[in-house]
C-alpha positions, 0 to 999 in steps of 0.5 A, a space after each residue: 755363536 753368530 750375533 742374533 739380529 733382532 727382528 724389525 719392530 712392527 709399527 701398528 698396521 692400518 686396520 685391514 679393509 673388512 673386504 680385503 684379506 690382511 696383508 700378512 696372509 698373502 706374504 710368503 713365510 720365512 723358512 727355518 734356517 735348519 730345514 732339511 731339503 726334501 729332495 725326493 718329494 720335490 723330485 716327485 712334485 717337479 717331475 719332468 713333463 708330461 709327468 709334472 702334476 698340475 695340482 699338488 696337495 699336502 695332506 697330513 696332521 699338524 707337525 708333518 712339515 707341510 708348510 716347510 715343504 710348500 716353502 721349498 716348492 715355492 723357492 724352487 718355482 722362483 728359482 725356475 723363473 716362475 712367479 708365485 703367490 702365497 696365501 695362509 688361511 685361518 678360521 676367519 676365512 671360512 667364507 666364499 666371498 673372502 676366498 674369492 677376494 684372496 684368489 683375486 689378490 693371488 692372481 694380482 701378485 702373480 703379475 704385479 704390474 697387470 691392470 684388471 679393468 673393473 668393467 671388463 664385462 661391461 656391455 655384456 649380458 651378464 658375466 661369467 660364472 664366479 669360478 670363471 671370473 677367477 680363471 680369467 684373472 689367472 689366465 691373464 698371467 703372462 708367464 708361468 705361475 704357481 699358487 700356494 694355499 696353506 691351511 686350507 682345512 679351515 675352509 668348510 663352507 660348501 660354496 667356498 670349497 666348491 669355488 676352489 674345486 671348480 678352479 682346480 678342475 680347470 687347466 690353465 696354461 702355466 699355472 700350478 696349484 700347491 695346497 696344504 691341509 690337515 684333513 681331506 677336503 672335497 675339492 676334487 683331488 681324488 678325481 684329479 689324481 685318477 686322471 693324472 692331473 694331481 698328486 697327493 702327498 700324505 702323512 706317510 710320505 711326509 715322514 722323515 726317512 732314516 737318511 733325512 733324519 740323519 741329515 737333520 740331526 747332523 745339521 742341527 746338532 753339529 755332531 753325529 749322534 749314534 746310529 742306535 740312538 738315531 734308529 730308536 728315535 726315528 722309529 719311536 716318532 715314526 719320522 714325524 718331523 715335529 717330534 724329531 725337532 722336539 727331540 733335537 731341542 731337548 737333546 741340545 739342552 744337554 739335560 736329556 740323557 740319550 735313551 732315557 726316554 725309551 722306558 718312560 713313554 709309549 707311543 708318539 703322542 706321549 713321546 711328543 708331550 714328554 719331549 715338549 716338557 723337556 724342551 720347555 723345562 730346560 729353557 732359561 726362565 725368561 725364555 720359558 716365561 715368554 713362551 708361555 705368556 705369548 702362546 695365547 696369540 695367533 700372531 705376535 709382533 714385538 710391540 704387542 708382546 712388550 705391551 702384554 708382558 710389560 717388557 721392552 726386549 720382545 724384539 730380541 726375544 723373538 729373534 732368539 726363539 727363531 734362531 733356536 728353532 723353538 717352533 716360531 715362524 716369521 710370517 714375513 721378512 718385513 713386518 715383524 709378525 710371527 706365529 707359533 707352530 700349531 703342535 708346540 702352541 697346543 702344548 704351551 697352551 695346555 701347560 698355561 691352562 694348568 697354571 693360573 686361570 687368572 693369568 690366562 685371563 689377564 694375558 687375553 685382556 692385554 692382547 685384546 687391548 693392544 689389538 683394539 687400540 691398533 684397529 684390529 677389531 676382530 682379533 680384539 673381539 676374539 681375545 676379549 671373548 676368550 678372557 670372558 669379558 663379554 661386555 668389552 667384547 660387545 663394545 668392540 663388536 658394536 664398533 665393528 658393526 659400523 663396517 660389517 653391516 654396510 659391507 654386507 657381512 651378515 653371516 659374520 655378524 650372526 656368528 659373533 652374535 651367538 656368544 652374547 647372552 641377554 644380560 650383555 645385549 641389554 647393555 648395548 641397545 645400538 648393538 642390538 639395532 645393528 644386528 637386526 640388519 643382519 637378522 632381517 636380511 638373513 630371514 632369521 625371523 625368530 631371532 630377529 623378533 627376540 632381539 627386537 622385543 629385547 631392544 623395545 624393553 631396554 632402557 635408552 640410558 644403556 651404553 653404545 656406539 654410533 647413531 644407529 637409527 631403529 626407525 630405519 631398520 624397522 622400516 627395512 624389516 617391513 620392506 623385507 616383509 613385503 609391507 611398503 605402507 608400514 615401512 614408510 611410516 618408519 621412514 617418515 621425516 628422514 630426509 637424506 642430505 646429499 652433501 652431508 657428512 654423516 658417519 659411515 653407518 648413518 650414511 649407510 642408513 640414509 642410502 638404504 632409506 633412498 633404496 626403499 623409497 625408490 622401490 616404493 616409488 617404482 611400485 606406485 608408478 612414479 618412475 621418474 622420482 624413483 630414478 632420482 631417489 635411487 640415484 641419491 642412494 647410489 651417491 651415498 652408498 658410493 661415498 662410503 664404499 658400501 657395495 652391498 647397499 650400492 648393489 641394491 640401489 643400482 639393481 632397483 634402478 635397472 628394474 625401473 629401466 625395465 619397467 620403461 622397456 629400456 631393456 638394453 640400458 637395464 642389461 648394461 647397468 646390471 652388467 656394469 654393476 656386477 663387473 665393478 662390485 663382483 669381488 665385494 658382493 661375492 656370495 652376499 644377499 645383495 648379489 642374490 638380488 642382482 642376479 635375480 633381476 638380471 635373470 629376468 632381464 635375460 629372459 626378456 631379451 631372449 637369452 635363455 641359455 645364459 639365463 639357465 646357466 646363471 640360475 644353475 650357478 646361483 640357485 643356492 644363493 638365490 634361494 637363501 638371499 633373494 627377497 620376495 620380488 626377486 625370488 619371483 623374478 628369478 623362478 618365473 623366468 627360469 620356469 618360462 625358459 624351461 617351458 619354452 624348451 618343452 621341459 614342463 616338468 622342470 618348469 613346474 619343479 622350479 615354480 613349486 620350489 619357489 612357492 615353498 620358499 615364499 611360504 617359508 619366508 612368509 611372503 604370501 603375495 610372492 607365493 600367489 604370483 608363482 601359483 599364477 605362473 603354474 596356472 599359466 602352464 595349465 593354460 599353455 597345455 589347453 587346460 583352462 578349467 584346471 588353471 581357473 581352479 588352481 587360482 581360485 577363479 578369476 580375480 575380481 579386484 579393481 585395477 590399482 596403481 601399485 604394481 611391484 616389479 614382479 607384477 609388471 608382466 604377470 599379475 591377477 589382472 593380466 592372468 584374468 585377461 589371458 584366462 578369459 581369452 582361453 575360455 573364449 570371452 574376448 569381450 571380458 578380456 578387454 574389460 579387464 585390460 582397459 583400466 589396467 592399460 590406462 593406468 600403465 600408460 599414465 605411469 609410463 610402465 612401457 613393459 606392462 603396456 606391451 603385454 597388455 597391448 598384445 593381449 588386447 590385439 589378440 582379443 580384437 583379432 578374435 572378435 574379427 576387428 583386425 584393424 584395431 588388432 594391428 593398431 594395438 600390435 603397432 603400439 606394442 611394437 613402438 614401445 618394444 623396439 627401442 629397448 629390444 624387448 622381444 620375449 613378450 611377443 614370443 610368449 603369446 604364441 601363434 595368434 601374435 606371431 600371425 599378426 606379426 607376419 601380417 603386419 610385416 607384410 603391411 609395412 614392407 614398403 614403408 620408407 626408411 626412417 619412419 615408425 613403420 619401417 622401425 617396426 618392420 626391422 624389429 619384426 624381421 629381427 624377432 621373427 626367426 626366434 618365434 619358430 621351432 623350440 624357442 617359441 614353445 607352445 603358444 600362450 594363446 593357442 596351439 603349437 607353432 610350426 617347427 623349423 629347426 633350420 631357422 633357430 639361431 645359435 647363441 654366440 657361445 654355441 657358434 664358437 663351440 661349433 666352430 671348434 668342433 668343426 676344427 676337430 677340437 676335443 671336449 677337453 681342448 674346447 673347455 680349456 680354450 673357453 675356460 669352462 668345464 667339460 660338462 659345460 661343453 657337453 651342455 652346449 653340444 646338447 643344445 647345438 644338436 637339438 637346434 641344428 638337428 644334428 644326430 652326433 658330432 660328425 653330423 654337427 661338423 657337416 652342418 658347421 661346414 655347410 653353414 660356413 662356420 668352419 
């Protein structure tokens, strides 16, 4: 017999980042020495072009050889000079953000020497959709590549499945996908099969044929078994590879009488159990004991097994098991980690449970201790929980929370919290404080209040880890509840030290305090101080790598810039932040706020197509994770974009949905703002009385100094002024505007001043004072031009558009370099957008003139039109622009409406006439 080389001993690996997948998941497992080449299946998987499928899905229950076939396909790809990437999923990966990270890592492994700049989208208004970002990474692979993802059945999260489905639907030159799953998944494989792009290999196809079964036994047993015995076992197992392997092992032991099993078992399931018992029974005691003791592990290495079993020969034993084919698979060739095949592991665990319950508990406890000592906290928590020692599990959870919370893994926190009863939680007050963060951000009001009440009643002598400050999270709870005054009471006395060296969780808390204070300073109109405090928050969050908190502080800074009418700077900051943090924030609550703020910025810049596409992609995330102000910003911007297209029903639907969410989250102020926006739609339709009734009359409150970011361009006062104008009372409108404008000017709220100055200009125009009207308009233009704040002018309709035209004429001969010349250039850039569909019905008057010829196409629409003019099909356009065919159809629909084309041929003629192609 050949000498059996023991595997390398595995040094304790560094704790994996809470955001990055563990390295062992990204390493190609080692195939078994006696694996049978599945030539027929490989021939189908690698058929000559054009019949070679782009996507291959292996779909069958455990034990059908899916992983073995994937490994053979991976080796085939490498032999052909194709770069490959491998990912094995488990039950911790049922998360869109984790899957996103995995896919990015796979793309990197396909081109190891590539460098992907985090700022690849910097300076753009927004970023590509989530799946497009992954597509771009794979599209950058210079050579042919193959991606292998095994055990995808662990993914059940709708967002994660949607990400995978979108990715598989996009044809990428040179990239093939190989998927292994035990169950059918909604990833679009059926549609891809119908269109000829995918192949599904099911359990029936994966069963060994008689010739493959013959080859398997001849190779592994070293002797030819009788044909009758081969036929009998093949028929009994129905060619199930795992059962055939069990039969081989049992027969190789020399104690299984050929054919004896035939009268004792009925059905492949019973046969598998019978054979497994034979395999286990006839192993020498030291092997049998090792198998039973280590089967509780999802993965194992020599050091872990030695520690668990108080032995020193685990490296040798793992080598023996691998050599004998006892359903042990090496996870990689280098780090010494192994795992049992699921079929055999399930049998072993069932056998172990039939024995001593105390032994099972002790094994889990020893495994947990090793994982804990070596920094694998999630696995330690899993084993402590399996052992029933929830106190030790809570201790590990408490420490793990120091990273989970700053990294924004709130859903994971909530999932693990569910295993702990009250009597355990009361012993860990710091744990309760930390989980309050997750419950608060997830808007789990009832559970949050239960934990808060429990914490309040808990003696402080209880154990716990870290220095979680209950005042900080309680202040945050008030911020999320829309109570800034009460929140500051909790933050009072907390002074973050920019040069301090607090632990990670405390630094996270201090960064959040800065975020909350910056938010309050913005509301109170102290914009300079808001930027300073938020800047400190960014420094603290960046120091500890908390992209979750960093996104909030940066997003709030962008809102301050918007308040100052620095729209270009705000959009640049949003784009940069989302580019640099996207793989850390994917699907998180922080991303919901970033997206919502960015949507409001896109609206102000006139990028309505981008806005609607972004909202469509992130609608679910916004509805789940955006808090009050951000909820309003997103839904109001989307409603206005729909209204500008004449899609009033869609606008109302969006506002009603947002209003319902605000009520569900107990945010009455946000709900009121969305009611005001619905009333504004009534004004657009000329129904001022209905608008007045809807809001309950004209607001009588005095102008205040506190203005939230969602109130900059529309609040009770602005709506009241607009309502007065619609009802023919320009004087009363000016009475409302004057004190509000004075406060806005004093606080430096330029965007708010623009809106108020425009309303005042309209009021003076109606009073016949055109000189003052132009003075007000000039003030608005001077504030808007530097930051390219366009939309406020377009929102106010014909009255302002007529003033703009007149003002342009009055400054036509203004010398270059003067303020008047700057206003003229801004109007010239603005005015083409103020006609046709983009202007919609004027907010202060009737419908504007319609002139489709003057409507500008977006850059993407021009790109699509050029491709149409060059006779490219929708499929070819989708492939060239890395979007779906549905997105191409969406762009074409917009193009037809804008340029007045009747069909595709007509659009081509227009493209040629305009010189696009």
